[in-house]
Phi, psi and omega in degrees: 000120181273183184295323180296315179295320180295320178293320179297320177295319178299321178297316181295313180300318180298316181292334177281307188290335179292344179266005183247159175301153185303321185295341182263344195296315182296313181296315180295321179300313179296317180297319182290323178298318178297319180296315180295320179299316179294317181292328179294322177294323182286319186264350175102342179200157177294322181300316179294325177295320180290323176298320179293324179289328178093184184297139182304322182297322179283321181295327181297336181294340179297326183266001183275107181285335182234085187291338184267078180266143168294317174227124186292155183303331182298331180251003186290321179298316179296322179299312181296323178296310181296320181296316179298316180296314182297316179296318178298315181297311185291327180287320177296314180297319179296320179297313183295316181292319177298320178297317181294320181293317182294327183264010171056054176292146178212179187279064178179191183285139179220130176234121184240130179253142182230139183271009179248174176285161182295322179296316178297323179296314180297315180298317180297318180295320179295316180297316180294326182285339180300322181292328180283346180271340190296306183296311178300324180294315178295321179296317179294322177301315179295319181295312181296317180296318179296317180298314181291325178297313179296316180298317181296317180293323178294317178292324177297320177297316180295318179296321179295317181295330180284339183248355182285164174290169183298316181294315179298320181297319179297317179296317181293325178297313181297321179293318180294319180295319181290328183276317186218016177055041181276146176250119186250142180295152180294148181293132176231148179286135183288141179219146178301339179294344180276355180290130178280152181297153174287127182301133175286139181300324179289342179270355182280142177281151175285113184295329183297327179292316179296317180297317179299319179296318180295312181297313182299312183292321180293311182294315179298317179298319178297319180291313180300324185281322189254320182219069181293344178296342178296332178282086188227165168278118181255129175228122182247127175221138184273134177255131185299126177066006182223026177085225183211167180230139176243127174260129176247121178233106181304140184272330190265158180274100184283348174291334178249019186297330179293341175264327184283317185303314180301326179291315178300314183293324178295314178297318180292323178295321177298318177294318180296314181297318179294320179296317178295318180297318179295322180292322181289313181292313173079357181212162178291126185209156181300324178295321177296319179298314180295318178300317179296320180295312180298314179299317180296317179299316179298316180297318180293318179297315179297322178294318179296314181296318184290316189261349179243341182250312182274151175282082190285331186270152179298133177301142177058035178294324179298320179294321180295319178293320179299318179296325179297317178290322180295324180293331185263318185245338179079000180219150181231129184277335185239147179287323179240117179268331180217118177253111184303320182293316179296317180298318179297318180296320180294313180298316181294322178296320178297315180299311183295317181297314181297317181294312182296322178296314180295315182293316182297318178296320179296315180297313182299311183289327177295312180296324179293317179295317179297319179296320179294317180295321179294322180294319179293321179295321179293321180295321182285332178288000000 
């Protein structure tokens, strides 16, 4: 068995085991490799052995102990990943919004005194927020499960139409067109040449980066949209024998919020869309590179307009912070506690640096992976 045959076998095994539960994949993979090797000796080539085995999607059903899945194993890993991210996002957002509502945040300065210790205060807030997370969490669970169920059934229909006989395919086409006006691809005979390459580990994207982008953009968008007062200057100081006090000073200019909010939401939506796209594709690809570039350009433009053109910071924010320190300590070490221009430059620099770093790494690794794939294809040719 030469390298070409071994790669073809690897492609087939990968397409079979990816449709099975994780606990079965290693055993089935080893068993299937032995089977293909024996059949290749009998039939004369690996390609003929794979043709005899048939399409991977159909062959995988032999190992499926529980054929009636709500969501099939091929999409189960993606389902759990998306569900965990969605639940994390909605629970964080629910906690922050619930906290803001209970503490009566508003568009101005707020100083709240508490007669308990800070640790007791945090524990109490977490316990109270748990009740506000239950309904959104169940709702998100239902939404994600329904979306994956519909997607799975649609893909199952397409796979059946691709493997059905000509007569069955014609009947299913007519039924699909009459029910939902679907356009189905013409029936083609399955061939091992249709097997896609096994993804190289070095070509895979770091899922944690995509997940972090999705969580950050979703939670930030929910806060900006529903409770932007949470983005505040927080100062906590303990008062002897009387608990502690928290000063909340909103950072943003809510008089211009109708201009600022669309820019923030556009930038966050671009980040969210790019994060989801990267998570779905899962590997460095030209489409991922283009998505990252477009998303990065949108984020930088929104950042420049928001922090260099619009008055994004609350007027007299420096005076409000100064008053907070004077009320607690009576002395101020610096003449200027908050400089709007310096703050805008720092925030914009962080945005530009993060975007350029992400885009440059994506472009570099994408071009490197493509060059390697072309070199391997040329060597095998």
